[in-house]
N, C-alpha and C positions, 0 to 999 in steps of 0.2 A: 486852845482852839475850841470854839463852841461846837456842841453837837448839832448835827443837822436834824431838822424836824422830820425829814423823810427817812425811810428805811433804806440803809445801804445794802447793796447786793454783792459787793466785792470788797475784799480786804486786800490792800496793797501794802506790802512790807518792803521798806527801802533800806538797803545798806547805806552807809554814810561815806566812809573814806574811799576816794577814787570812783565813787558812784555819783555822789552829789557834790562833794568838795575835795579839795587838795590842800594839805597843810604846807606843802613844798619845803619840807625839812624842819618845820617848827616842832612837829611832834617828836622827832628824834632829839632835838635840842632840849625839849622839856624833860624827856626821859633822862638825858645826861645830867640835868639839874636835880631831878626828883630822886634818882636812885641814891646818890650820896646823902641827900637830906633824910631819906628814910632808913638807910642802912649804915651810914658812916663810912662807906667804902665807895671808891670811884666805879663807874660803870665801865667794865672792860669789854663786854660783848652783850649785844641785845639779841634776844631770840628773834627768829623770823616772825613777822607780824601779819603778813598778807592773809586775809580771810580767816583769822583766828580770833578767839575771844580773849579779852584782857586777862581773865583769870588764868587761861592757859599760857599766855605770853609772860605774865608776871611769874608764874610758877617756874617756867623754864629759865627765864632770865635770872632769877634768884639762884637757881641750881647751878647754872653754868658760870656764875660769878662767885661760887663757893659759899652760898648762904642757903641754909635749909629753908625750903618754901613752906613754912608754917602759916597757919591762918593769921597769926599776929604779924609776921613779916609781910605777908601779902596785903594785910589791912593798912599797914604803915605806908607801903609803896603806893597803894591806891589813893590814900589821902594826900600824899605828896604830889601825885600826878594831877589830881583834881585841883589842888592849890596852884600847881604850876600853870595850868590852863587859865585859871582865874586871873593870875598875875600877868598873863601874856596875851590877853585879849587883843590889845592894840597891835602887837607884833603879828599875831595870827591874821588879823584883818588886813594888814598891809602886805604881808608876805604870801599868805595863802589866798585861795579864791573859791568861789562857787563855780562849779564846772558849767560850761556853755549849755544853756537850755534848762538848767536845774530849776531856776526860779520860775520861769514861764510854765514848765511842765508841771511842777507841783501846784502852781496857782490854778492851772486849768483843771487838774484833777480835783482840787479842793472845792471848786465851784460846782462839781457834779455830785448831786445828792445820792447817787447810786454807789459812790465810792467812799470808803473809809480808809484813810491812809495814815500809817505810822512808820516806825523804824524797826528793823531787825539788824542790830549792829554788834560787833565785837567790842565796841567802846564801852567804858564805864558809863553808867546812866548820866552822871553829872558832866562828864567830859563830852558826851554826845550832845547834851543840852547846850553847853557853852559853844561848841563848834557851830551848831545850827543857828543859835542866836547871833553869833558874830556875823554870819553871812545872811541873816534875815530869812532863813528858811523854816524856822520853827513855827511860824504863824500858820503854815499849811499842813502841819503834822500834829496828830494827837499823841504827844509824847508820853502821856500817862498810860497809853495802851501798848507802848512798844516793849521790846525785849532787848536786853543789854548784856554786855560782856561780864557783868557782875551777877547775872541771874543764874548762869550755868556755864560750866567749862566747855561743854560740847555745843557747837553752833546749831546743830540740827534740833537740839532740845528747845532752842529759843522759839521755834515756830509755834509749838503748842502753847507756850507761855504767852506769846503775842496774841494768839487766837483767843485765849481765855480772857486776857485783859480787854481785848476788843469786844468780846461778848458782854463783859461787865459794863462797858461804856455805852453799848448800843442796844443790848438785849437780843442781839442776833448771834446765833451759833455759826461761826464761819468754819467751813470744812475744807477738804482738799480741793474741791471743785470751785470753791468761792474764795480762794486765797491765791494771790500771786506774789512771788518774791522777786525783787529786782536787785541784782548785784553784779559785780565786775570780775569776780575771781572764780576759778574752779571750785574752791571751797564753798563759796556762796551757792553755786549750782548744786553741789553734792548735798549741802544741808537741806535745801529745798526739796530735792528729789527723795532724800532719805525720809523726810517728814511727809512726803506724798503730795506736795503742792506743786503748782506749775511755776516755772522760773523764766524770767526774761534776763538774758545775759547781755550786759552792755559793755562794749569794748572802750570804756572811758578811762581805764587804768592801764596796767602793764600787760594785760591778757588780750590776746588777739581774738578775732571772731572765730577763727578755726579752733582755737583752744577751748573756747566756750561751747562751741558746737560739739566738740569731742567729749567734753565733760557731761553733755546730755541736756543742755539748756533747751527748753521748748521753743523759745524764740531768741534770736540774737540781733543786735543792732549796734551800729557805731555811734549813734546819736541819741541823747536823751529825748530829743524832740520826737523821735519815732516811737517812744514808749507810749505816748497818748494814743497813737493809731493801734498799737497792739492791744492795749487795754480796752479801747472802744470795740474792737473786733471780738474780744473776749466777752464783753457784756452783751454784744449782739448775739 
């Protein structure tokens, strides 16, 4: 995505799964294929994935399946997952989907020179890229400025990483008042609040409006289309 000639005033960090897209089971299928390819053992149990980083998910998944989660083991599993998504692009495109309003919302924000948008996701960098490319959403996001599940195990730490990468791309130092995180889980909300930024909780996944409010989201909405209104009011 080319950089705007104008100076952006707001950094918008998007979660990916269940905020912008759904894999509808393809992700779990890929894990079932990737785990034995990386370890030589079948996947008996997958760690809980909602709102967590892939480093954290891989570590626990290896452990509960009886494998020591060394850097080497995690590296092999990560490589197998990335290859799994590369090999399954067509399946992902036909089974998964971009969530209602995702394309139009990202397109509208991308057209506003006051906004710089990227991702903050628990996905591995290359997996996030593949998912967003499959559904045509990558064109609206500066993925080089994002923070990913292979950058740090703790999701809250990804906010500062994304802010620094956005600064490198724009020359603007985004702070807690000029950064908004958009996510669908209490873990997304907690990560944003711990990092000191404002959070828009979207009930596009399995979490209800009430749960997002109880988690402390600054704003909540059931529709991605409403995110534009919230961000416009934030800029105002």
